[in-house]
N, C-alpha and C positions, 0 to 999 in steps of 0.2 A: 504493500500500500504506500502511495506517495503522500506528501504532506497535505495535498488538497483533499484526498480521500479521508485522511484522519480528521481534518477539520469538518468535513461533511458528516462523518460518523458521529462525532461528539456534538456538533451543532444539531444534527437530527435527533440525537438522544435528548438534548436539552429541550428541543421543541416538543418532542413526544411527552416528556415529563410535565412540561408547562401545559400542554393540552389536557393531560389527565387532571392536573390540579385545577385548571380553569373550568373544566367540565364538571368536576365535583363541586366547585364553588357555585356554579350556576344552578346545578341541581339542588343544592342546599338552599339557595335563595328562593327557588321555586317551591320547594317542599319543606324547607326547614322548620317553619312554624307548626307543621303537623308532626314533627318528630317527637314532640313531648307525648302526644297521644299514642304514637307507635311504641315508645319506650314504656308506656304504662302497661302494655301487654306483658311485661316481664314479671308481673305478680304471679304468673302461673308456673308451668313446668319448664324444665330445661329445653324441651322441644320448642316451646314458644320462644325461648331465648335464641335457639338456632335460627328460627324463622326471622326474628327481629334483627339478629346479627347479620344475616344475609341481606335483608332489605336495606338496612342502614349502610352497609358496605357498598352496595350497588349505588347508593346515593353519594356516599363519600368518595367512591372510586379509590379506596385504599384500605386494605385490611389493617395495616399498621396504625392508621389514624383511628379506626374503630377500636382497636385493641388498646391504644393509649387512652381513648375516651373511657373505655370500660375500666381501666386501671384507676382513672380519676374518680369514676362513680363508686367503685368498691372502696376506695380510700375515703370517700365522703359518706359512705354508709347508704348510698342510694341503691346498691345491688348487693345481694348475698353472693357468697363465693360460688355456689352452684349455678345461680343465674348468670354470673360473669362467665363461667366456663361454657355454658350453652351459647352465649353471645359470641365468644371467641371461636367456637366451632363453626357457627353460622358465618362469621366474618371470613373464614377460609373458603367457604362456598361462594359467598358474595363477590370475593375478589376475582373469581374466575370470569366474571362478566367482562372485565377489561380484555382478557384473552379472546373472548368471543367477538368483541368489537374489532380487535386487530384482525381477526380471521375474516371479517366482512370484506367482500370483493368490491370495494368502492374507491380504490386508490386513485383512479383517474378522475374522480369527482372531488378530490380533496380541496382543490383551490376554489371550486364552486361553493362548497360549504363555508370556507373562510370568507368569501365575498358576501354571501347571503347573511351570515352571522354578523359581519362587520356592519352592514347596512342596518340590520335590526338593532344593533347595539347603539348606534350613533344617530339614527334617523327617527327614532320613536321616543316619546316621553314617558309612556306607560311602563312602569317598572317590570311588570310580568313579561312584556314583549322583549324588553332589553335583556332580561335574565335568560329567556329562551334563545335570544340571539347569541348570548355568551356561550350557551351550551353548543349551539350549531358551529360557532366560530372555533371553539375549542376542539370539537369533533374533527373539523377539517384540519386544524393545526396538528392534531395527533397524527393524522395520516400523511400530512406533509413531512413531518418528522420521520415517519416510517419509510416513506419514499426516499428521503435523503439517506437514511441508514442503509436501505436496500441497495441504492446505487453505489454507496461507499464500500459495501461489503462484497460486491461482485469480484473485485480482484483477489479476494481470499480464495476463490475457487481454484486459482492457479498458484496459490502460496504453498510452498513445500513445508514451511514451518507450521502453518495451520493444519495441513494434512497430517503432519507428525503428531500434533496435539490430539487430533481426532482418533488417530490410531491408538494413542495411549489411553484415551477415554474408553475405546472399544475393549482394549485389553484389561484396563483397570477402571471399571465404572465408578468406583469411589472417587476417582479423580474428577469426574464430571460433577459428582455431588459437591466436592470442595470448590470447584469453579463456580457453580451456581450459588453456593453460600457466600463465597468471597465477593462476587460481583454485586449481589443483593445487599450485602453489608455496606459496600461502598456507596451505591446509589440510593440506599435506604428505601427501596421500593421493589417488591417482588414483581409487581405488574410491569415495571420498566424493564427489569432483567428478562422476564418472560417475553415481553414484546421484542426485545433484541434477539432472543433465541428464535422466536417465530420468524423474524425477518431473515436471520441466518439460514434457518432450515428451509425457508421458502425459496432460496436461491438455487437454481439448477446448475449442475456442473457439465451437463451434456444434453444433446438433443432428446435423449430418452426420458429426460426429466428426473434423473438421479439427484436427490437433494444433497446440498452441501453437508448437512447434518441429518443423519437418519433418525428415525423415531427411537430406536434402541439407544442411540447416543444422546438424544435430546432429553429423554425421560429422567436420567440421573441428574442432569443440570436443573430440570424442573423441580425435582425433589429437593435439591440443594437450595433453590430459591426460597422454598418453604421454611427451611432452617434459618437462612440468612435474615429473613424478615422478623424473626423473634428478637433480634438485637435491639431494634427500635423500641419494642415494648419493655425489654429488660432495662434499657437506659432510662425510660420514663419512670420505672419503678424505683430508681435510686432515690433514696431520701423520703420515699412514701411510707405509708403505714404497712403493717405486716400483711393485712388482707390484700392490699394492692400488690405487694410483692408476691403473694400467693397466686394472684390472677396472672401475673407475668410468668411465674413458674409453670402454671397450668398451660399457658400458651406455648412455652418452650417444650414441655413434655409432650403435649399433643402433636406438635409438628415434627419433633425429632422422632418420636415413636413411630408415627405413620411413615415417615421417610425411610427409616431403618427397615421396618417390616417390608415395605414395598421394594426396597433395594434387594432384599433377600429373595423376593419373588419377581425380579426384574424381567426375566424371560417370559414366564407365563403372563405377567401383566401386559407386556408389550404385545404378546399374541392376542390377549383379550381385546386390547384397543384395536388391533388390526382386524379382528373379527367384526367389531362394531363398525369400523370403517367400511369393510366389505359389504355389510348389510345395507349401508346407505349409498352403495354404488361407487365408492372411491377406488380409483385404480391403484393397485399395489404391484410393486416390483421386488425382485430379490434384493436383499440388503447386501450389496457388495462391500459396504464399509466395515461390516462386522466380521465377515468370514464365517458366521454361524450358519449351520445347515438349517434349511427351512425357515430362516428368519426373513420376514418381508418388511417392507416399508412403503408408505404412500409416496407417490411421486411428488416433486417439489410443489406443484400446483396446489396440493391438498395439505401440505405440511402445517400451515398456520392453523387450519381447522383441526388437524389431528392433534396438535399440541393443546389446543383449547379443550378438546374432548378428554385428552389424557389428564389435564389439570382438574377438570370438573369431576370426572369419575373417581380420581384419587381422593379428592377432598370429600366427596359424598360418601364413599366407602369408609374412609377413616372416621368420619363423623358418625356413621351408622354403627361402626364397631364400638365407639366410645360412649355413645348416647345412653345406653342402659347402665353404664358404669360411671356416670358423673359423680356419684357418691364416693366411688373409689378414688377417682382423680382428686376430689376435694380432700380425702383422707391422706393421700400421698403428699399433696402440696403442704398440708398442715405439718407433716413430718419433715418435709424439706425446709419449711420456714416455721419453726416452732415458736411458742410463746404467745403472749397477748399484748395488745397495744396499751401503753400507759395512758391514764386519763390525765389530760392537761387542760386546765380551765381556760387560760387565755390563749386560744388558738382558733383557727378557722376549721370548721367541721365539714363544710360542703364545698366551698369555693375551690376551684382547681383551674390553674392557668393552662393546663394541657388541652382544655376544650375551648379556649378563649376565641378561636376562629370559627366556632359554631354558635352564633348568637342565640338561637332558640334554646339550646341546651345550657349554655353559659348563663342565660337569664333565669332558667329554671333553677340552677344551682344557687344563684344569688337570692332568689325568692326563698329557697329552703334555708339559706343562711339567715335571712331576715326573720323567718319563723322561729329559728333557734334563738335569735337575738331577742325576740318577743318573749320567749320562755324565760330568759334571764330577767326581762322587764317584769314578768309576772312574779317571779321570786322576789324581786326588789319591792314590788308593790305590797306583797304580803308581809315582807319583813318590815317595811316602813309602817304598816298598820300596827304590827306588834311592838315595834320599838317605842311608839308613842305611849304605850301602856306600861312597858317593862323597863324602858331605857337601858336595855341590855348592851353591854360592851361588845359582846360577841356579834349581835345583830348589827350594831353600828359598824364594826370592822367589815362584816360581810357586805353591807350595803356599799360602803366606800370602795371596797375591792371590786365589786360587780360594776360599779360606775366606771372604774378604770377600764374594765373589760369591755363595757358598752362603747366607750370612746374609741377603743382599739378596733372593735368590730365595725363601727360606723365608718371609720377612716378606710379600713380595708375593703369593705363592701363598695363604698363610693369609688375607691381607686379601681377596683375590679370592673365595676360598671363602666367607668371612663375608659378603661383599656379595651372593653368589648367594642365601644364606639370607634376607637382608634385602630383596632386590629382587623376589622372586617367591614365590608359594605352591608348595610342592613336595610330592611324594609322600613317604611315610615311607621308602621305599627310597632315594630321592635324598638325603634328610637323613642317613641312615645312611652312605651312600657318601661324603658330604662330610666327616663326622666321621672316617671311616677315612683319607681322603686328607690331612686335617690332621695326623693321627698320622704318616702316611707322610712328609710334608714334614719333620716333626721328626726322624724316623729318618734320613732322607737327610742332613739338616744335621748330625746327630750323627756320621755317618761322616766328614764334613769336619772336624769338631772333633777327632776321634781322629787323623786324618791330620796335623792341625796339631800335636797333642800329640807325635806321632812325630817331627815336624820339630824340636820343642823338644828331644826326646831326642838328635837328631842334633847339635844345637848344643852340648848338654852334653858329648857325646862328643868333639866337635871341640875345645872349650875345655879339657877335662880330659885330652886326649890318649888317650882310651880307644879300644881297637881290639878288635873281636870276633875270636875264633878262626875259622878256616875251618869247623870243625864247627858252631859257633854260627850262622854265616852260612848254612850248609846247612840247619840246622833252621828258621831264619827263612824260607828259600826254600820249604820244605815247607808251612809255615803260610800264607804269602802266596799260594802257588799255588792252594790251595783257596779262600781268601777272595776273591782276584781273580776266580776263576770265578763265585763267588756274586754279586759286585757286577755282573759282566758279565751274568749270567743275570737279575738284578733289572731291568736295563734292558729286556731282551727281554720279561720277564713283565709289566712295567708297560705297555710300548708295545703289546703284542699281547693283553693280558689272558689270558696263557697259563697255565692252571691247572697243567698237567703240569710246566712249568719251575718254577713257584712251589713245588710240593710237593717237587721235587728240591732246591731251596734249603733248605727246612725240614729235609729229611733230612740234608743236608750240614752243617747247623749242629751237629748232634750229633757229627759227625766232627771238627769243629774243637775242640769241647770235649775230645775224647779226645786230639787232637794237643797241645793246651795242657798237659794232664797229663803226656803223654809227654815233651814238651820240657822241662818243669820237672825231671822226674826225670833226664833226660839231662844237663841243666846241672849238677845236683848231683853227678852222677858225674864230670863234667869238673873240678869244683872239688876233688873228693876226690883225683883223680889229678894235679892241677896243670896241666891243659890250658888252663883259663880263668883269667883274672885276676879276683880277688875284687871289684875295683872295678867290673867290668862286670855283676855279679850283679843289682843293683837295677834298672839300666836294661834288661837283657835280660828279666828277669821282667816288668817293666812293659810292655815292647814286646809280648811274646807275649800278655799279657792284653789289651792294647789291640787287637791284631789279632783276638783272639777276640770282643771287644766289637763290632767291625765286623761280624762274622758274625751276632751277635745282632740287629743292626739290619737286616741283609739278611733275616733270618728274619721280622722284623716287617713289612717291605715285602712279602715273599712272602705273608704271611697276609692282607694287604689284598687282594691279587689272588685268593687262594684262596677267601676268604670272600665276596668281591664285594659285592653290594648288601646282603647279610645280615650284613656285618661290623659288629657293634655294640660289642663289648668288645675293646679293644686289649690284647694280652698283652705289653706293652712291657717293656723292661729298665730297670733303675735307671740314672739318669745318674751 
């Protein structure tokens, strides 16, 4: 190969990978907002996980991306280990879609797809049409890259060094396994390495159609790519929780096990694929590359499709073998990665930057982090209620500690949401949702601030020796009873996107306003008849107003849920 061919090869590979990435991004923009409901199917069996994993990977156009996303989900507690294993199995099936796309006989129309996609991307204002244009443009770019690689690889048919390498792979199939693994580790994409393999194998070396790489030589490289792709997931698991590391270990065990078993059955598996190809009318010729008796291979014209079939059949059989034994896989990876995750208070439980380029899923993680933040606000609200009665040092310490955690969570959630905006193109609905969630983070943090203020009131009372009367405490109990229910409902509304509960919170906020007015009047009556100490007046009135402000922020959180993706204007309260 001369220098121009080398440039054409690597330029074509770059364009091929870019096309895959852009096609996946376009598909995500078109269907991304529906991925949350698809992922909800994971509450069932591992079989559902397989189906969802395959579907999501077809959209993402990358099994590595899906697996990294799964590792983030398991680390965040969104998936159990058995669910994650099912999704990983499905991802291996879904990634074969790229091989089928490459196998399509549309090379001559590649530039037409590029042109049509370009026009749709830059001539229309409607987002959906532009996203579809991006998919079509990327589809064409992918094949332009393939054509460039194919033209660059033609000289390899006359290369003695390349012929010697193929002979070594014939004599030592494990070498093909290592080549496939190594190339995939470098390009970080099994789809890209298999695309290169399909292009190589589709190159004819003579008029009879003898492929440059026969099926028997290609399959070990194919298996190797399945091993190489596990490196991406393994790197993603570094520094993650134990359950995330177990998901990465499951991915590695699944792919390595399947590849090793099928390598031991290389000859019968190649014969099986040849039989399938014969059934659909593909021409087979004697495999002169291997020197094995009775070994056949498709002609170069059908090699792209043959590799796609080999890839799909391998992953389907491997998944079928493991599916009844997901429990065993889970047990094995627990032995490989033993122990339990330590509980750390001040940390993010759901947010994961590994899925930042998928807005729909990243927003879902941020929403779950907000729900967790609201749980802390619930604990603080209950503690602030009790600290007014007991003035407990332990409760005061816990409230101030949780307030520090709330500040941390708000900053991290807002930073994460900001990064979602900067990291990917989003639909207007997603942008509006992010703006609403940023407001919600502030509202939840403000609840923590008010609980901290109540704790300050408790310290004032303790230092000044102020004690509320039983009637005053009963009034506080009444206000707190309603507000604690509102905070508790806010958790459920956020976590489940429950509009009915959100509207109940909004209605209850008016009730708290009425309770505040009633309690003010009651306190004035107690002052008149001497039941309450005048020194307590300022603190008591401040307390009931603070409790009412907590209800205001609960209402704002509920409005985020109620208005959903259409939430554009935050009707917040003054700080």
